[in-house]
C-alpha positions, -999 to +999 in steps of 0.1 A: +392+176+520+391+181+483+406+157+458+428+171+431+413+163+397+441+172+373+473+190+366+498+209+387+494+238+412+468+264+413+439+272+435+414+249+452+388+253+425+410+254+394+404+225+370+423+221+337+405+212+306+405+175+296+406+173+258+404+135+256+371+120+245+359+090+265+347+067+237+338+038+259+301+047+262+299+054+225+314+019+217+289+003+242+260+020+224+272+010+190+276-026+200+241-028+214+227-012+182+247-037+161+233-066+180+198-053+177+201-049+140+217-083+136+188-099+153+160-078+137+172-078+101+164-114+093+129-110+109+121-081+086+127-099+053+103-126+041+123-157+038+097-182+027+094-186-011+059-195-021+047-205-056+010-198-058-012-222-077-033-211-106-069-205-097-091-225-121-127-216-113-156-228-133-170-203-158-198-182-143-228-175-164-227-141-181-252-115-168-279-104-193-261-071-201-226-069-185-216-034-173-180-026-179-161+003-163-126+007-179-098+027-163-069+038-185-033+042-174-038+080-171-068+075-147-097+083-171-128+062-164-152+049-191-186+033-188-188+011-218-173+032-246-182+066-232-160+088-210-172+090-174-166+115-145-164+100-110-193+121-097-215+108-126-210+071-119-241+067-097-265+084-121-251+068-152-252+033-137-287+038-123-299+049-157-283+019-173-297-008-150-332+007-150-355-007-122-331-034-110-315-031-075-279-017-075-270-042-048-278-071-071-260-058-101-224-069-109-200-043-122-170-055-142-139-033-138-112-034-164-080-014-154-048-009-173-016-024-158-003+012-154-033+025-135-024+041-102-040+025-072-055+058-061-074+061-094-087+026-090-098+032-054-117+064-064-138+044-088-144+017-062-153+042-035-177+059-059-194+026-067-198+018-031-212+052-023-239+046-049-249+012-036-230-010-061-213-036-039-208-065-063-177-058-083-157-082-105-121-074-117-114-084-153-079-098-161-063-112-192-069-149-198-039-172-196-035-206-211-040-233-184-020-264-191 
């Protein structure tokens, strides 16, 4: 025995088109997604406000001849006052420190506020590739009250 699915007369295998959309599964999926987003949204945003204290460290003694690498906003690197290519960092620094070990030498990096992070990391990677692991980042002094 066959069940009649829709409409009037016709043959045993004739089925009329049903043009109505069943929205119940769609509504179920939307409600599940809504609940997921309502639960997950507060977890994604940091809600703890933290005011960081100022770091007041004692002044470190200056090295005999500080070595400064400056990075401008457009990504150009300078050793002291002279322009510097990234592939020359190792040879220029080795010539400047003389017989001292690169691992014991501290390099001071001064970077402009507008410097791209990628330019800064190229300088850092070049320093590490040439054995200079002690790096200090120079910032603007602020008045401590």
